[in-house]
N, C-alpha and C positions, 0 to 999 in steps of 0.2 A: 749696612745692614736696614733693611726694611720693619716697619711695623706691620703686621699682617693679622685683621680683623677674622677672628675664626667666624663668628656667627653675626646675621643681621639683625638689629635692635627688635626687631620685631619675633624672635626666637627668644630672646631674653624676656618678653613680655610675657611669651606664652607660657614659659618655664614659672612665672612669677604666678598666673592665675592658676595654673595647676597645681601648685604649691599651696595657694591659698585654698584650692576646691578641697585639695585631700586632708590638709590640716580640719577642716569643717565639715567634711564628708559629702561634698555633698557634686552636683556635675560640674563642669566646666560651659556645659552648653545650658545650664539654667541664666538665663538671662536678671532672673530675680536677685543674683547674688552679684551681677559685675556692678551695681554702683556700690554695694557696701565693700567689694573688691578695688573702687578705684579711690573709696573713701581713705581704706585702710592705707593706701597706695600714696594718697597724698599726704597724710599725716606720717607714716614715717619720714617721709621725704622733708616734712618740713622741721622732725626731728633731728633728722641726720644731719641736713645743711647748716644747724649751729653746733655741730658739736665737733669741735677744733680738734680733738684727739683724733676724733675717726679721720677727718680729713687731712690733716698733717701723715697720720698712718699711711692713708692710701696714697697721697700724692708721695711719698717718701719709697713708698712700695715700688711706686714706677721709675721713680728716679733712678733708683740702683738699676732695673733693668735697661733704663736708656744710657747710663754708665756705664755700664758691663758691654753692652752692645758696641757703644762709640770707643772701649777702650781697643778694640781690634782684635781680641783675640778667643772670639766665642762664634760658633757658627751657628749654633740656635739658642734661644731662650724661650722657655717655653711656662707659661703660667700653669703650676701643677695643681693648686684648690680651687682651679676654676672645674664647676660641673659635678655632679655625682662622683662618687666610688664605691666599688662593691669588694668587701672583704670578709674572711671568717672571722676574724679579731675586729669589731668593733670601737674598739677603743684606740684607734689609730688618727693621728692628723696628717693631713697633707700641706707639707712645706710650700712656700710661695712662689718658686721657681724651680724648673729642672733645667740645667745649663751643659751643654755640649761645646768643649772648645776645640779648637783647630787644631791640637794634638791628642784628640778623640777623648780625652776626657771627660767623663758623665758625674755629674754629681748634683744634688737638691741642697737646695737655699732658701732660709727661712731670714725674712727683713724685718729689722728692728729699728724704729727712730729712738734716740735717748737725748732727753730733753730733762736734766737733771737742775735740783734746786743750787746743786754746787757744782763749780768745774770741772772735778775731780772725783764725783761720788759713781762709785760700781756702777753697771748696770748689771739688774736683778731679772731675774726669770724664774719663773716658779719650776718646781723639777717634775710636777706633773703634766704640766703644759709641754718642756721639751722631751720629756721621755715618751712623750703618745709622738711625737716628731720624729725621733729614735728609731720607734718603734715600725713606723711607715717606711723611712730609709731602710732597715734591714728587711723588712718585707722584699721589698724592691733591690733589695743589694745593691744598694750606692750608699756613698759617705754624704753625712748631713752637715751643712755650714752656716752656721749663721751669720747674718751679714749687719752690722749696727752702721748707723749713722749718728757719731757724734756731734749731736748738732752745734753746741757751742764752740767745735774745734773745726767744725765743717771737713770731717773727716770719715773716711770711711775704714772699716773692719771688715775681715773675710776671717771667721775662725771656727775650725773644726767643734763641733759639739760636745766630741770628748774630750776638750781641753778646756770645759769651763770646771771653774770650781766649785766642790759642793758642801755648801753648811747649811744643814738641816732641811728644809725642804726647799731648800733655794738654792739656784748654779747661781753666784756671781763672775765677773770680770772688769776689773778695774780696767781703766784707760792703757797705764802702762803695760799690762798685762797683752792688751789687746794687740797695742802695738807690735810687741814681741812675737805673737803669735798669729799675725794678721798674714793671711796668704792672697792678698787682693795680686799679686804677681802672677796667680793662675790667669788672671783676667784679660793680662796684659798692661798694668798700671804699674807705676814707676815714678822715682822723683826725678824731677827737672832740676840742672844747674845752668845759670848763665852767668854771662858777664855782665855788671850792671855799669850805668843806665841803662834801661828803654826808653826811647826819647818818640813824642811825636812832632811833628812841626809843621803847620800851616803856613805857608810861603804866599808873602801876597805878592800878586801881579804886578813888577814892575812898569807895565806900561799903561796902568789905572791908578788912579789918586790914591796914595797912602801916608801924607803927610800928616804929622801928630800936628792936631790944631792947638791954639791958645787955651783953651779949655782942657787937654791933655788928651781928649777922643780923636779917634782917627777912623774912617771908613775904609777899607778896604778889599779889594777880591782876591779870593783865594786863586792863586796861579799853581799852586803844587803844593803836595803834600808830600815828605819824606817820614820814614821812619829808621832810627838810629838805633846802634847797639853801642854802648861802651863809646858813642862819639864818633862812630865809622856809618856813614849812608849804606841803607840795605837798597841793592838792585835787584838781586834774585828774586823772582815773583813769588817763590816756596818760602823763603827766607822771611819774605814781606809775610806771608799768612802766618807765618809760625810766629814771630815778633807781633802781631796785632792780637793774636788770640793770648799769649803772657803777658803782652800790655793790658789786656782789658782782662783779665779773669786770674792773673798770679797773684801772691801774697806779697809783693813788695808794695810799701804806702805810695801813693802819688803825693805831689808837691806840686804848690800853684804855680797857673800856669805863666809864665816869663815871655815878656814883649822884649827884642831883640830889635833896638833903635837906633842906627845910622843916619846922622847927618839930617836928624829932625824926619826921617822917615821910617814907617814899621815896616821890616825887614821878615819878620815873621814871630810866630804866637808859640812858645815851645812850652808842652807837659811832658812830663818823665816819671817812670816808677825807680825805687830802688830799696835796696833794704834800709834799715836806719843806722845799721851798724854792719860794718864788715867785719865777720869774724874771722878771717885768715885772710888777709892781706896778699900774702904770700901764693896761697891759693889758688887765685886767678880769676874763680867765680864764685859764687852764690845760690844756695837752693832759691827757687821760688815756689816751691810746692810741688806737689802730688797732683799727675795728672788726674785723678778722678774729683779731687776737690774743685780743680778749675772745671772739670765737664760740670758740676753739682751747682757753683756757682752759673753757670751758663745755663743750667734747668733753671734754677729760681727766676732766673731774668725772664724765661720764657713764661713763667707759672706763677710766680709770685712777687712781681717786680715792687710792687708798692708794701708788699707786708704782709697783704692779704692773698689767701689762695685767690685766682681769677680761674685756674685748670688744673685739674690734677694730672692730664697728659698733655705736652703742647700739639699745636697741630703738626708742627715737623716732623720728620722722622728721624731716628737716630744718628742717621750717617750724615745726618745734617752738623752733627753737634761736635765740638772738637775741632780737629785739625789733624791732618795724616801726616806725621812725621817717618819719613821713610828709616829703612831698618839704616841704611848706611850714611844718613846724613851726619855733616860733621859740620857745615857752614862756611861760608866765605868771611860774612862781617858778623851775622849772628851763630857766635859757638854756642852747642849745647851741651851737658853733660846728662846722662840718663842713670840713674841707680834703679836696679831694681832688689828690692827688701825678700830677703827669705827669711820664714819663720825660726824661731829660735827653738829646739827638738832638745829634750833632755834628752842626756846621755842614759843609755840603760844600765842599770844596777847588774855591775859584775858577777855578782854573788847571784843573777837568774831568781828563779822562785827559791833558795833558799832561806830558810829564816834568818 
């Protein structure tokens, strides 16, 4: 999926000038006001550039669109809150995105970033805010979802707005309830399992010097690179691409690089990732994370690799994120399991509307 820019920047600048002129009751043609406009623009820019909450919020919003696009089950994702709209009811708020999936489902999504003081703190949303979004969704006869990025857990949830709990004037959602109610599967998200460990080996060129010196150091030339799954060398190009993505962005921790030395010569340097503990040794595989988590980590690498936000949106298109795993993929050496989670929906009351 490609990112399609709707307008040239000059249109955005003219709309800003028009908004400035309307707010002051002046003409956009009056050059006497242009200097004031540019001064206000520069002042707003400086204020916003140092607003960490705004910057992270905008980046997470863009991240959601990229992740949804890269998961492969959407045909179109459009910014819903871009530009003006006209309505009889002025008490409406446009959500962030309109999404159409490959099965022709269409719904609206509001994106939020949750960075709580405690790892298990509930997400809170003012009732007045969410109700305005719900009224907008009702006018356009579409379901409204709220996508939350639980930043401490690097986890996405996508929950129907109607499934938030109301307490007073605030809607709330706990992490546990978010996981139970999430419908990220609508976007194609799944949890992946694989057989550990995943290993990267840098093999030395046997035709070049590679002997370990008296000081314990060796200069060598890389002759080949191998990827291994559960100790088996991966040969298939598709499996290699998937293994490389999982090794870099999965949630298995890495171990320090290990050198294989035979007869005083460096054979290879190996790096591997695997879970700290095997949950069920007889199970044959271990979970390595949600695809959406891995895509988000990749997005972070492209926009905030140093911890500082360098870009809100990467230069690359969404189709360059992640890796395509064929629907019938089983793997010869890299064996994968895919789990699509569906929400826990309460059973209807058998009494119906009776008290």
